[in-house]
Phi, psi and omega in degrees: 000318181299316180298318180298316179297318180296318180297320179297318180298315181296321179296315179298317179298319180298316180295317179299318180297318180297316179299318178302315179295323181298315179295321180296333184268002178308136179253134176252124178254132179258133179256119173276136181203159172261356187272068181295339176294341186264004186306312183297320181294319176297315184289327186262336186236305188290307183297312179301323181296320179288312185296330179297329182259355184226067179301141181098349176240121178252145181242133173240121178269119189233081185279156174244155177304137185309317183288342182258352191299309185302312182293316181295317180296314181299321179295317179295318180297317179295327181274352182078019184247009181286161180292175183288325185241131187246117174288130191255123168288161187280147170065232197301320180300318180285327176300320178296321178295318178296316183294338175278357177089014184270342181242136182276152172294137179243020182306323185262009182290126174303131181109338181294342177291351179278003184235139177282164175304324179294318179298324182273353191299332182287346184226036179233142181298158183304327181277359177076007188272333186228127173253133189237003173217147174280125178295133179251313185198158171240167174236148184243140179262152177177212181228130173262138182228158178276107183298323180298318179295315180297318180295317181299321184264000178067039182260130174272158179298124181286134180251335179243165179302317180297318179294325178298311181288331175295321177295316178299318179298318181294319179295317181295318182296325179293319175085355180287324186236149163293130184301318185215132182264101172203136177247171180242001184297319183276001175065300185302328181299318181296323181280313188287314181268350178254275187302313183283343178283306184268339188304316182305333177300326186267321180265009175060048170054234184297329179300311180289320180298316179295321180295324178293316180296322181283350183084009180280341173230157175237160180293347177270357177283157186308315182299338181261336178277325185303318177300326175295322179297322178290317178301321180300331180280353178285335190312312184294349187255002187267357177088163182295137173074020182299336180295335180257007186273125179275171176303314180297323177299316180299314178302315182294318179302319182286310185292337176279357177084016182267346178235149185269329184229144178230113173294121200231157159254146185298344179295347179288341193304311182302312179295313183297324179300325182277340188251325184283135180257026181221165179286140180240152172224179180214151174220150181284167178305129181298147176277164180293312182226148179306133180095348178293156175295137178270138178236142175229148169277105178248084199265118175307123191241326188211134176223184179211136185230178183254122174295123182298341180263007179298131176282357184234050186300319183294317178294321179297322178294326175300316179295317181296322176296324177292321177299329180279001186269157174301329179300311178297317182305317181292316180297311186294311185294327180271342174279331182235072182302130184109346170254108192262135181301142174260002179292143181294337177284119182300144178247125176281120183275133177280335182272126186294323180291319176296320179296324177298312179302310187290338179293339180294339177300335183280340185234348182242152176276129182273152173211173174252170178299133191296335187267355195277335183244121175077316191279358178239027181273348183248189178235126004288150182281118186298323179300309182293324178292327178292326173304308185299312185288328176297317177295318180298319181295315180294320179291339182088011180272347172225142173283159177305318181293318180296319178299314180298319180295320178297316181295317181292322179298317178297318179293318180300332185292341181222340186258123175241111181303140178292137180278000000 
């Protein structure tokens, strides 16, 4: 009996000691991100789901303000003080971080087989050989509308350009609502929710974007000028003082029920759901003529990579493999409606407005924003210049042709297409 008791005591002591060592060996991984709006979701949903299946690995989500993220992250990386996991902006900014040696290759990471080349394109080298971030989500552009306003005025969802402007005319003539909530003060709003929203319809999405990169098309060609011509026609429908209207002002005008249509990015869905007291719907960018192919900007927006200086690379890879899983895709896409999974496994959306946006993938050809890959690596930066010219065209201070000529001249000054 004594021997049995002694063995039991020693076994218990051994187990306690092992548990003590396990706790002492817990690894904490820090996630760098610009998505400070997502802190609660990470703390309440994403992190608990991972930690429950991975004892010994703790995750800390440590976001920086979006406008400060790039500079702050680069400073931390250069100083060797950045977190283990780096949230990746799409295309050129993250490619630059990889080329400086700060992001590890993830080609061999278990789970990367769950993503298509298109899904990985925002975080893959130009030669297609190395992927350095796990794709997390894309955002889709279109138009969110006030269903109550449309029902009251007897307006059907516009499918063509002519139907779109007829709807705007009807809303304006009634006078109850501002036809469309968008301002030009913040510049990027005019380009992102304007030019890049409707533009793929005219330059035929990836076909036109590839032709521009190859030098087979120029920004002064009709497919690139035409979206500016359509944007110029938006001016009468944007309400008084739209030139001084900020992005936040536009959001408020719509969610307060004062505007009928909002040119949108799907990331608005979560906020609008909490603020709007009316039913909302969404429609994709109208086509030029009935029967034309529909195009949407389904833009790779957010990924996550491994800091090459992380002292916990193996644990970080475990987390990244989990991010590449269908389980994460389902949690993330339904916790953040409007951020759509890039995982090949379809995710059933619980939010009806988010499901409407994502359903367009079945009938429209997807593309990314035309300025984001390759064409904004020089000075002047085509992305930032497109912000300015989109606002100028809507304001009426530049003609569509003049705007296109300025953009092409700036691009010509530093970009030479590869032969």
